[in-house]
N, CA, C, O and the ligand as a Tripos MOL2 file, in Angstrom:
@<TRIPOS>MOLECULE
protein
  251   252    56     0     0
PROTEIN
NO_CHARGES

@<TRIPOS>ATOM
      1 N           4.8280   -5.9570    5.5890 N.3       1 MET1
      2 CA          3.7440   -5.2870    6.4310 C.3       1 MET1
      3 C           2.5100   -6.2060    6.4680 C.2       1 MET1
      4 O           2.0460   -6.6930    5.4370 O.2       1 MET1
      5 N           1.9970   -6.4260    7.6840 N.am      2 ASN2
      6 CA          0.7650   -7.2050    7.8650 C.3       2 ASN2
      7 C          -0.3260   -6.0570    8.1670 C.2       2 ASN2
      8 O          -0.5170   -5.5660    9.2790 O.2       2 ASN2
      9 N          -0.9760   -5.7330    7.0380 N.am      3 GLY3
     10 CA         -1.9950   -4.6030    7.2540 C.3       3 GLY3
     11 C          -3.4630   -5.1280    7.2050 C.2       3 GLY3
     12 O          -3.8250   -6.1550    6.6310 O.2       3 GLY3
     13 N          -4.2200   -4.2900    7.8740 N.am      4 LEU4
     14 CA         -5.6700   -4.5410    7.8920 C.3       4 LEU4
     15 C          -6.4460   -3.2210    7.5030 C.2       4 LEU4
     16 O          -6.2010   -2.1750    8.1030 O.2       4 LEU4
     17 N          -7.3990   -3.2800    6.4770 N.am      5 LEU5
     18 CA         -8.1370   -2.2130    6.0780 C.3       5 LEU5
     19 C          -9.5420   -2.4030    6.6480 C.2       5 LEU5
     20 O         -10.1990   -3.4100    6.3850 O.2       5 LEU5
     21 N          -9.9970   -1.4140    7.4380 N.am      6 VAL6
     22 CA        -11.2650   -1.4870    8.0550 C.3       6 VAL6
     23 C         -12.1690   -0.5410    7.2450 C.2       6 VAL6
     24 O         -11.8780    0.6410    7.0640 O.2       6 VAL6
     25 N         -13.2830   -1.1290    6.7680 N.am      7 CYS7
     26 CA        -14.2890   -0.5160    5.9670 C.3       7 CYS7
     27 C         -15.6260   -0.4830    6.5710 C.2       7 CYS7
     28 O         -16.0720   -1.5300    7.0390 O.2       7 CYS7
     29 N         -16.3250    0.6080    6.6160 N.am      8 PRO8
     30 CA        -17.6310    0.5850    7.4090 C.3       8 PRO8
     31 C         -18.7550   -0.2020    6.7970 C.2       8 PRO8
     32 O         -19.5820   -0.7370    7.5340 O.2       8 PRO8
     33 N         -18.8340   -0.3070    5.4310 N.am      9 LYS9
     34 CA        -19.8980   -1.0940    4.9020 C.3       9 LYS9
     35 C         -19.5070   -1.8440    3.6310 C.2       9 LYS9
     36 O         -18.4120   -1.6280    3.1120 O.2       9 LYS9
     37 N         -20.3320   -2.6790    3.1390 N.am     10 SER10
     38 CA        -19.9460   -3.5410    1.9090 C.3      10 SER10
     39 C         -20.4540   -2.9120    0.6730 C.2      10 SER10
     40 O         -20.5640   -3.6200   -0.3280 O.2      10 SER10
     41 N         -20.7940   -1.5940    0.6260 N.am     11 THR11
     42 CA        -21.3080   -0.8690   -0.4690 C.3      11 THR11
     43 C         -20.4740    0.3960   -0.5790 C.2      11 THR11
     44 O         -19.7850    0.7530    0.3770 O.2      11 THR11
     45 N         -20.5140    1.1110   -1.7510 N.am     12 GLY12
     46 CA        -20.0120    2.4580   -1.9060 C.3      12 GLY12
     47 C         -18.5660    2.4680   -2.3850 C.2      12 GLY12
     48 O         -17.9560    1.4190   -2.5890 O.2      12 GLY12
     49 N         -17.9960    3.7480   -2.5730 N.am     13 ASN13
     50 CA        -16.7890    3.9320   -3.0700 C.3      13 ASN13
     51 C         -15.6160    3.4270   -2.1460 C.2      13 ASN13
     52 O         -14.6400    2.8360   -2.6070 O.2      13 ASN13
     53 N         -15.7800    3.6970   -0.8400 N.am     14 THR14
     54 CA        -14.7280    3.2190    0.0130 C.3      14 THR14
     55 C         -14.6560    1.7480   -0.0150 C.2      14 THR14
     56 O         -13.5570    1.1980    0.0590 O.2      14 THR14
     57 N         -15.7050    1.0940   -0.1110 N.am     15 PHE15
     58 CA        -15.5920   -0.5120   -0.0850 C.3      15 PHE15
     59 C         -14.9650   -0.8170   -1.4900 C.2      15 PHE15
     60 O         -14.1500   -1.7380   -1.5300 O.2      15 PHE15
     61 N         -15.2470   -0.1670   -2.6020 N.am     16 LYS16
     62 CA        -14.5650   -0.5370   -3.9060 C.3      16 LYS16
     63 C         -13.1540   -0.3540   -3.8350 C.2      16 LYS16
     64 O         -12.3720   -1.1700   -4.3230 O.2      16 LYS16
     65 N         -12.7780    0.7360   -3.2200 N.am     17 VAL17
     66 CA        -11.2180    1.0300   -3.0880 C.3      17 VAL17
     67 C         -10.7030    0.0420   -2.2470 C.2      17 VAL17
     68 O          -9.7510   -0.6140   -2.6690 O.2      17 VAL17
     69 N         -11.1850   -0.2060   -1.0520 N.am     18 CYS18
     70 CA        -10.6520   -1.1170   -0.0620 C.3      18 CYS18
     71 C         -10.5520   -2.5790   -0.6840 C.2      18 CYS18
     72 O          -9.5750   -3.2970   -0.4700 O.2      18 CYS18
     73 N         -11.6260   -2.9660   -1.4620 N.am     19 SER19
     74 CA        -11.6070   -4.2950   -1.9800 C.3      19 SER19
     75 C         -10.4680   -4.4110   -3.0330 C.2      19 SER19
     76 O          -9.7850   -5.4300   -3.1350 O.2      19 SER19
     77 N         -10.3090   -3.3490   -3.7820 N.am     20 HIS20
     78 CA         -9.1790   -3.3110   -4.9670 C.3      20 HIS20
     79 C          -7.8740   -3.4070   -4.2430 C.2      20 HIS20
     80 O          -7.0300   -4.1970   -4.6630 O.2      20 HIS20
     81 N          -7.6300   -2.6510   -3.1620 N.am     21 VAL21
     82 CA         -6.3830   -2.7470   -2.4690 C.3      21 VAL21
     83 C          -6.1540   -3.9800   -1.8750 C.2      21 VAL21
     84 O          -5.0250   -4.4660   -1.9420 O.2      21 VAL21
     85 N          -7.1250   -4.6070   -1.2570 N.am     22 ALA22
     86 CA         -7.0230   -5.8700   -0.4580 C.3      22 ALA22
     87 C          -6.6880   -7.0250   -1.5100 C.2      22 ALA22
     88 O          -5.9250   -7.9440   -1.2120 O.2      22 ALA22
     89 N          -7.2970   -6.9240   -2.7470 N.am     23 ASP23
     90 CA         -7.2760   -7.9120   -3.6870 C.3      23 ASP23
     91 C          -5.7870   -7.9240   -4.4430 C.2      23 ASP23
     92 O          -5.3310   -8.8970   -5.0430 O.2      23 ASP23
     93 N          -5.1540   -6.6810   -4.2910 N.am     24 ASN24
     94 CA         -3.8500   -6.4690   -4.9110 C.3      24 ASN24
     95 C          -2.7510   -6.1930   -4.0550 C.2      24 ASN24
     96 O          -1.7520   -5.5920   -4.4500 O.2      24 ASN24
     97 N          -2.9120   -6.6410   -2.8150 N.am     25 SER25
     98 CA         -1.8200   -6.4360   -1.8690 C.3      25 SER25
     99 C          -1.8660   -7.6480   -0.7220 C.2      25 SER25
    100 O          -2.6480   -8.5990   -0.7450 O.2      25 SER25
    101 N          -0.9580   -7.4180    0.1730 N.am     26 ASP26
    102 CA         -1.0920   -8.4910    1.2830 C.3      26 ASP26
    103 C          -1.9930   -8.0410    2.3800 C.2      26 ASP26
    104 O          -2.1750   -8.7560    3.3650 O.2      26 ASP26
    105 N          -2.6060   -6.7910    2.2330 N.am     27 ALA27
    106 CA         -3.4950   -6.3940    3.1910 C.3      27 ALA27
    107 C          -4.8290   -7.2000    3.3740 C.2      27 ALA27
    108 O          -5.3420   -7.6880    2.3670 O.2      27 ALA27
    109 N          -5.3620   -7.3520    4.4780 N.am     28 GLU28
    110 CA         -6.6540   -7.9630    4.6180 C.3      28 GLU28
    111 C          -7.7170   -6.9320    4.7200 C.2      28 GLU28
    112 O          -7.4240   -5.7720    5.0110 O.2      28 GLU28
    113 N          -9.0620   -7.3410    4.4690 N.am     29 LEU29
    114 CA        -10.1200   -6.3790    4.5650 C.3      29 LEU29
    115 C         -11.1440   -6.8930    5.7360 C.2      29 LEU29
    116 O         -11.6020   -8.0330    5.8020 O.2      29 LEU29
    117 N         -11.3790   -5.9460    6.5380 N.am     30 LEU30
    118 CA        -12.4820   -6.1400    7.5450 C.3      30 LEU30
    119 C         -13.6420   -5.1790    7.3290 C.2      30 LEU30
    120 O         -13.4920   -3.9660    7.4690 O.2      30 LEU30
    121 N         -14.7790   -5.7220    6.9920 N.am     31 VAL31
    122 CA        -15.9270   -4.8600    6.8700 C.3      31 VAL31
    123 C         -16.7720   -4.9790    8.2910 C.2      31 VAL31
    124 O         -17.1070   -6.0550    8.7860 O.2      31 VAL31
    125 N         -17.0300   -3.7900    8.8060 N.am     32 LEU32
    126 CA        -17.5950   -3.8220   10.1310 C.3      32 LEU32
    127 C         -18.9580   -4.4860   10.2090 C.2      32 LEU32
    128 O         -19.8270   -4.2500    9.3690 O.2      32 LEU32
    129 N         -19.1400   -5.3430   11.2560 N.am     33 ASN33
    130 CA        -20.3750   -5.9500   11.5360 C.3      33 ASN33
    131 C         -20.7250   -7.0600   10.5150 C.2      33 ASN33
    132 O         -21.8220   -7.6170   10.5040 O.2      33 ASN33
    133 N         -19.6320   -7.3680    9.5850 N.am     34 GLN34
    134 CA        -19.9720   -8.3890    8.5330 C.3      34 GLN34
    135 C         -18.8820   -9.4080    8.4280 C.2      34 GLN34
    136 O         -19.1610  -10.5770    8.1620 O.2      34 GLN34
    137 N         -17.5410   -8.9790    8.6430 N.am     35 SER35
    138 CA        -16.5690   -9.9320    8.4870 C.3      35 SER35
    139 C         -16.3550  -10.7530    9.8590 C.2      35 SER35
    140 O         -16.5880  -10.2110   10.9390 O.2      35 SER35
    141 N         -15.9300  -12.0020    9.7750 N.am     36 PRO36
    142 CA        -15.6220  -12.6750   11.0410 C.3      36 PRO36
    143 C         -14.5800  -11.8170   11.8980 C.2      36 PRO36
    144 O         -13.7340  -11.1010   11.3630 O.2      36 PRO36
    145 N         -14.7110  -11.9480   13.1570 N.am     37 GLU37
    146 CA        -13.9110  -11.2440   14.1290 C.3      37 GLU37
    147 C         -12.2420  -11.5350   13.8540 C.2      37 GLU37
    148 O         -11.8280  -12.6620   13.5840 O.2      37 GLU37
    149 N         -11.4360  -10.4420   13.9560 N.am     38 LYS38
    150 CA        -10.1110  -10.6540   13.6840 C.3      38 LYS38
    151 C          -9.3860  -10.3570   14.9540 C.2      38 LYS38
    152 O          -9.8370   -9.5640   15.7800 O.2      38 LYS38
    153 N          -8.1600  -11.0530   15.1190 N.am     39 ASP39
    154 CA         -7.2850  -10.6560   16.1840 C.3      39 ASP39
    155 C          -6.4210   -9.4350   15.8600 C.2      39 ASP39
    156 O          -5.4060   -9.5360   15.1700 O.2      39 ASP39
    157 N          -6.7980   -8.4260   16.3110 N.am     40 LEU40
    158 CA         -6.0300   -7.0250   15.9440 C.3      40 LEU40
    159 C          -4.6500   -7.0580   16.1930 C.2      40 LEU40
    160 O          -3.8660   -6.3620   15.5480 O.2      40 LEU40
    161 N          -4.2790   -7.8790   17.1540 N.am     41 LYS41
    162 CA         -2.9100   -7.9190   17.7210 C.3      41 LYS41
    163 C          -1.8330   -8.3040   16.5970 C.2      41 LYS41
    164 O          -0.6500   -7.9650   16.6230 O.2      41 LYS41
    165 N          -2.4310   -9.0440   15.6450 N.am     42 LYS42
    166 CA         -1.4520   -9.7400   14.6120 C.3      42 LYS42
    167 C          -1.1270   -8.8050   13.4550 C.2      42 LYS42
    168 O          -0.3370   -9.1640   12.5820 O.2      42 LYS42
    169 N          -1.8040   -7.4390   13.4260 N.am     43 TYR43
    170 CA         -1.4910   -6.5870   12.3810 C.3      43 TYR43
    171 C          -0.5540   -5.4980   12.8300 C.2      43 TYR43
    172 O          -0.6550   -4.9990   13.9510 O.2      43 TYR43
    173 N           0.3690   -5.1250   11.9470 N.am     44 THR44
    174 CA          1.2660   -4.1240   12.3420 C.3      44 THR44
    175 C           0.7400   -2.6370   12.0250 C.2      44 THR44
    176 O           1.0870   -1.6160   12.6190 O.2      44 THR44
    177 N          -0.1510   -2.7330   10.9840 N.am     45 SER45
    178 CA         -0.7870   -1.5540   10.5820 C.3      45 SER45
    179 C          -2.3660   -1.7470   10.3970 C.2      45 SER45
    180 O          -2.8140   -2.6840    9.7360 O.2      45 SER45
    181 N          -3.1980   -0.7730   11.0410 N.am     46 ILE46
    182 CA         -4.6460   -0.9750   10.8250 C.3      46 ILE46
    183 C          -5.0880    0.3570   10.2790 C.2      46 ILE46
    184 O          -4.8070    1.3990   10.8720 O.2      46 ILE46
    185 N          -5.8080    0.3380    9.1040 N.am     47 ILE47
    186 CA         -6.1310    1.5780    8.4340 C.3      47 ILE47
    187 C          -7.6780    1.6820    8.5060 C.2      47 ILE47
    188 O          -8.4210    0.7800    8.1190 O.2      47 ILE47
    189 N          -8.0550    2.7300    8.9760 N.am     48 LEU48
    190 CA         -9.6000    2.9200    9.1810 C.3      48 LEU48
    191 C          -9.9140    3.8020    7.8830 C.2      48 LEU48
    192 O          -9.2840    4.8170    7.5890 O.2      48 LEU48
    193 N         -10.9650    3.2750    7.1580 N.am     49 CYS49
    194 CA        -11.2690    3.8740    5.8990 C.3      49 CYS49
    195 C         -12.7230    4.4910    5.9030 C.2      49 CYS49
    196 O         -13.5990    3.8980    6.5320 O.2      49 CYS49
    197 N         -12.9890    5.5550    5.2860 N.am     50 SER50
    198 CA        -14.2340    6.2170    5.2510 C.3      50 SER50
    199 C         -14.5250    7.1660    4.1550 C.2      50 SER50
    200 O         -13.5780    7.8290    3.7320 O.2      50 SER50
    201 N         -15.6950    7.3290    3.6340 N.am     51 GLY51
    202 CA        -15.9720    8.5020    2.8980 C.3      51 GLY51
    203 C         -16.0850    9.7780    3.7640 C.2      51 GLY51
    204 O         -16.1590    9.7250    4.9910 O.2      51 GLY51
    205 N         -16.0930   10.8470    3.1050 N.am     52 VAL52
    206 CA        -16.1980   12.1780    3.8820 C.3      52 VAL52
    207 C         -17.6530   12.6050    3.8040 C.2      52 VAL52
    208 O         -18.2170   12.6810    2.7120 O.2      52 VAL52
    209 N         -18.2680   12.8850    4.9440 N.am     53 TYR53
    210 CA        -19.6280   13.4210    4.8750 C.3      53 TYR53
    211 C         -19.6720   14.6910    5.6640 C.2      53 TYR53
    212 O         -20.3820   14.7440    6.6680 O.2      53 TYR53
    213 N         -18.9900   15.6750    5.2930 N.am     54 GLY54
    214 CA        -18.9190   16.9590    6.0240 C.3      54 GLY54
    215 C         -20.0640   17.8170    5.6240 C.2      54 GLY54
    216 O         -20.6450   18.4720    6.4890 O.2      54 GLY54
    217 N         -20.4480   17.8640    4.3310 N.am     55 GLY55
    218 CA        -21.5560   18.7660    3.9810 C.3      55 GLY55
    219 C         -21.5530   18.9720    2.5010 C.2      55 GLY55
    220 O         -22.3990   19.6960    1.9770 O.2      55 GLY55
    221 C1        -24.2690   14.2010    1.7650 C.3      56 FMN56
    222 C2        -22.8110   14.0610    1.4100 C.ar     56 FMN56
    223 C3        -21.8260   14.9270    1.8580 C.ar     56 FMN56
    224 C4        -20.4730   14.8030    1.4330 C.ar     56 FMN56
    225 N1        -19.5350   15.6600    2.0180 N.ar     56 FMN56
    226 C5        -18.2980   15.6730    1.5380 C.ar     56 FMN56
    227 C6        -17.3540   16.5700    2.1310 C.ar     56 FMN56
    228 O1        -17.5000   17.3660    2.8860 O.2      56 FMN56
    229 N2        -15.9410   16.4380    1.5240 N.ar     56 FMN56
    230 C7        -15.6330   15.6960    0.5780 C.ar     56 FMN56
    231 O2        -14.5780   15.5980    0.1320 O.2      56 FMN56
    232 N3        -16.5790   14.6850    0.0780 N.ar     56 FMN56
    233 C8        -17.9050   14.7530    0.4040 C.ar     56 FMN56
    234 N4        -18.8210   13.9190   -0.0310 N.ar     56 FMN56
    235 C9        -18.3080   12.9050   -1.0240 C.3      56 FMN56
    236 C10       -18.2330   11.5830   -0.4080 C.3      56 FMN56
    237 O3        -17.1610   11.5820    0.6300 O.3      56 FMN56
    238 C11       -17.7380   10.5140   -1.5120 C.3      56 FMN56
    239 O4        -18.9310   10.2760   -2.3270 O.3      56 FMN56
    240 C12       -17.2950    9.2740   -0.9280 C.3      56 FMN56
    241 O5        -16.7130    8.4770   -1.9560 O.3      56 FMN56
    242 C13       -18.4500    8.4480   -0.2030 C.3      56 FMN56
    243 O6        -17.8630    7.3360    0.2700 O.3      56 FMN56
    244 P1        -18.7900    6.0180    0.4010 P.3      56 FMN56
    245 O7        -19.2810    5.6880   -1.0370 O.co2    56 FMN56
    246 O8        -17.8810    4.8970    0.8640 O.co2    56 FMN56
    247 O9        -19.9060    6.1350    1.4400 O.co2    56 FMN56
    248 C14       -20.1770   13.8260    0.4590 C.ar     56 FMN56
    249 C15       -21.1860   13.0990   -0.0770 C.ar     56 FMN56
    250 C16       -22.4510   13.1630    0.3700 C.ar     56 FMN56
    251 C17       -23.5320   12.2800   -0.2010 C.3      56 FMN56
@<TRIPOS>BOND
     1     1     2 1
     2     2     3 1
     3     3     4 2
     4     3     5 am
     5     5     6 1
     6     6     7 1
     7     7     8 2
     8     7     9 am
     9     9    10 1
    10    10    11 1
    11    11    12 2
    12    11    13 am
    13    13    14 1
    14    14    15 1
    15    15    16 2
    16    15    17 am
    17    17    18 1
    18    18    19 1
    19    19    20 2
    20    19    21 am
    21    21    22 1
    22    22    23 1
    23    23    24 2
    24    23    25 am
    25    25    26 1
    26    26    27 1
    27    27    28 2
    28    27    29 am
    29    29    30 1
    30    30    31 1
    31    31    32 2
    32    31    33 am
    33    33    34 1
    34    34    35 1
    35    35    36 2
    36    35    37 am
    37    37    38 1
    38    38    39 1
    39    39    40 2
    40    39    41 am
    41    41    42 1
    42    42    43 1
    43    43    44 2
    44    43    45 am
    45    45    46 1
    46    46    47 1
    47    47    48 2
    48    47    49 am
    49    49    50 1
    50    50    51 1
    51    51    52 2
    52    51    53 am
    53    53    54 1
    54    54    55 1
    55    55    56 2
    56    55    57 am
    57    57    58 1
    58    58    59 1
    59    59    60 2
    60    59    61 am
    61    61    62 1
    62    62    63 1
    63    63    64 2
    64    63    65 am
    65    65    66 1
    66    66    67 1
    67    67    68 2
    68    67    69 am
    69    69    70 1
    70    70    71 1
    71    71    72 2
    72    71    73 am
    73    73    74 1
    74    74    75 1
    75    75    76 2
    76    75    77 am
    77    77    78 1
    78    78    79 1
    79    79    80 2
    80    79    81 am
    81    81    82 1
    82    82    83 1
    83    83    84 2
    84    83    85 am
    85    85    86 1
    86    86    87 1
    87    87    88 2
    88    87    89 am
    89    89    90 1
    90    90    91 1
    91    91    92 2
    92    91    93 am
    93    93    94 1
    94    94    95 1
    95    95    96 2
    96    95    97 am
    97    97    98 1
    98    98    99 1
    99    99   100 2
   100    99   101 am
   101   101   102 1
   102   102   103 1
   103   103   104 2
   104   103   105 am
   105   105   106 1
   106   106   107 1
   107   107   108 2
   108   107   109 am
   109   109   110 1
   110   110   111 1
   111   111   112 2
   112   111   113 am
   113   113   114 1
   114   114   115 1
   115   115   116 2
   116   115   117 am
   117   117   118 1
   118   118   119 1
   119   119   120 2
   120   119   121 am
   121   121   122 1
   122   122   123 1
   123   123   124 2
   124   123   125 am
   125   125   126 1
   126   126   127 1
   127   127   128 2
   128   127   129 am
   129   129   130 1
   130   130   131 1
   131   131   132 2
   132   131   133 am
   133   133   134 1
   134   134   135 1
   135   135   136 2
   136   135   137 am
   137   137   138 1
   138   138   139 1
   139   139   140 2
   140   139   141 am
   141   141   142 1
   142   142   143 1
   143   143   144 2
   144   143   145 am
   145   145   146 1
   146   146   147 1
   147   147   148 2
   148   147   149 am
   149   149   150 1
   150   150   151 1
   151   151   152 2
   152   151   153 am
   153   153   154 1
   154   154   155 1
   155   155   156 2
   156   155   157 am
   157   157   158 1
   158   158   159 1
   159   159   160 2
   160   159   161 am
   161   161   162 1
   162   162   163 1
   163   163   164 2
   164   163   165 am
   165   165   166 1
   166   166   167 1
   167   167   168 2
   168   167   169 am
   169   169   170 1
   170   170   171 1
   171   171   172 2
   172   171   173 am
   173   173   174 1
   174   174   175 1
   175   175   176 2
   176   175   177 am
   177   177   178 1
   178   178   179 1
   179   179   180 2
   180   179   181 am
   181   181   182 1
   182   182   183 1
   183   183   184 2
   184   183   185 am
   185   185   186 1
   186   186   187 1
   187   187   188 2
   188   187   189 am
   189   189   190 1
   190   190   191 1
   191   191   192 2
   192   191   193 am
   193   193   194 1
   194   194   195 1
   195   195   196 2
   196   195   197 am
   197   197   198 1
   198   198   199 1
   199   199   200 2
   200   199   201 am
   201   201   202 1
   202   202   203 1
   203   203   204 2
   204   203   205 am
   205   205   206 1
   206   206   207 1
   207   207   208 2
   208   207   209 am
   209   209   210 1
   210   210   211 1
   211   211   212 2
   212   211   213 am
   213   213   214 1
   214   214   215 1
   215   215   216 2
   216   215   217 am
   217   217   218 1
   218   218   219 1
   219   219   220 2
   220   221   222 1
   221   222   223 ar
   222   222   250 ar
   223   223   224 ar
   224   224   225 ar
   225   224   248 ar
   226   225   226 ar
   227   226   227 ar
   228   226   233 1
   229   227   228 2
   230   227   229 ar
   231   229   230 ar
   232   230   231 2
   233   230   232 ar
   234   232   233 ar
   235   233   234 ar
   236   234   235 1
   237   234   248 ar
   238   235   236 1
   239   236   237 1
   240   236   238 1
   241   238   239 1
   242   238   240 1
   243   240   241 1
   244   240   242 1
   245   242   243 1
   246   243   244 1
   247   244   245 2
   248   244   246 1
   249   244   247 1
   250   248   249 ar
   251   249   250 ar
   252   250   251 1
@<TRIPOS>SUBSTRUCTURE
     1 MET1         2 RESIDUE 1 A MET
     2 ASN2         6 RESIDUE 1 A ASN
     3 GLY3        10 RESIDUE 1 A GLY
     4 LEU4        14 RESIDUE 1 A LEU
     5 LEU5        18 RESIDUE 1 A LEU
     6 VAL6        22 RESIDUE 1 A VAL
     7 CYS7        26 RESIDUE 1 A CYS
     8 PRO8        30 RESIDUE 1 A PRO
     9 LYS9        34 RESIDUE 1 A LYS
    10 SER10       38 RESIDUE 1 A SER
    11 THR11       42 RESIDUE 1 A THR
    12 GLY12       46 RESIDUE 1 A GLY
    13 ASN13       50 RESIDUE 1 A ASN
    14 THR14       54 RESIDUE 1 A THR
    15 PHE15       58 RESIDUE 1 A PHE
    16 LYS16       62 RESIDUE 1 A LYS
    17 VAL17       66 RESIDUE 1 A VAL
    18 CYS18       70 RESIDUE 1 A CYS
    19 SER19       74 RESIDUE 1 A SER
    20 HIS20       78 RESIDUE 1 A HIS
    21 VAL21       82 RESIDUE 1 A VAL
    22 ALA22       86 RESIDUE 1 A ALA
    23 ASP23       90 RESIDUE 1 A ASP
    24 ASN24       94 RESIDUE 1 A ASN
    25 SER25       98 RESIDUE 1 A SER
    26 ASP26      102 RESIDUE 1 A ASP
    27 ALA27      106 RESIDUE 1 A ALA
    28 GLU28      110 RESIDUE 1 A GLU
    29 LEU29      114 RESIDUE 1 A LEU
    30 LEU30      118 RESIDUE 1 A LEU
    31 VAL31      122 RESIDUE 1 A VAL
    32 LEU32      126 RESIDUE 1 A LEU
    33 ASN33      130 RESIDUE 1 A ASN
    34 GLN34      134 RESIDUE 1 A GLN
    35 SER35      138 RESIDUE 1 A SER
    36 PRO36      142 RESIDUE 1 A PRO
    37 GLU37      146 RESIDUE 1 A GLU
    38 LYS38      150 RESIDUE 1 A LYS
    39 ASP39      154 RESIDUE 1 A ASP
    40 LEU40      158 RESIDUE 1 A LEU
    41 LYS41      162 RESIDUE 1 A LYS
    42 LYS42      166 RESIDUE 1 A LYS
    43 TYR43      170 RESIDUE 1 A TYR
    44 THR44      174 RESIDUE 1 A THR
    45 SER45      178 RESIDUE 1 A SER
    46 ILE46      182 RESIDUE 1 A ILE
    47 ILE47      186 RESIDUE 1 A ILE
    48 LEU48      190 RESIDUE 1 A LEU
    49 CYS49      194 RESIDUE 1 A CYS
    50 SER50      198 RESIDUE 1 A SER
    51 GLY51      202 RESIDUE 1 A GLY
    52 VAL52      206 RESIDUE 1 A VAL
    53 TYR53      210 RESIDUE 1 A TYR
    54 GLY54      214 RESIDUE 1 A GLY
    55 GLY55      218 RESIDUE 1 A GLY
    56 FMN56      221 GROUP 0 **** ****
């Protein structure tokens, strides 16, 4: 699988988990507004990651 993890920011729990998964798998990490632009067509899976801020 050629996966991409999309993380909203480079701090916080979501980033820690995404970094760990990216470091220990074939998945790549994209941090919004910080990583260089990626060609999304090359990924078979794109996973959008976020903390929950319901209340
Ligand atoms: C103001 C606030 C609201 C939150 N609301 C929820 C919620 O509704 N459900 C939940 O499971 N976690 C909730 N959380 C916990 C966050 O989802 C959790 O801390 C998460 O790891 C934050 O992700 P981040 O560090 O990447 O921003 C809330 C945290 C805060 C500070």
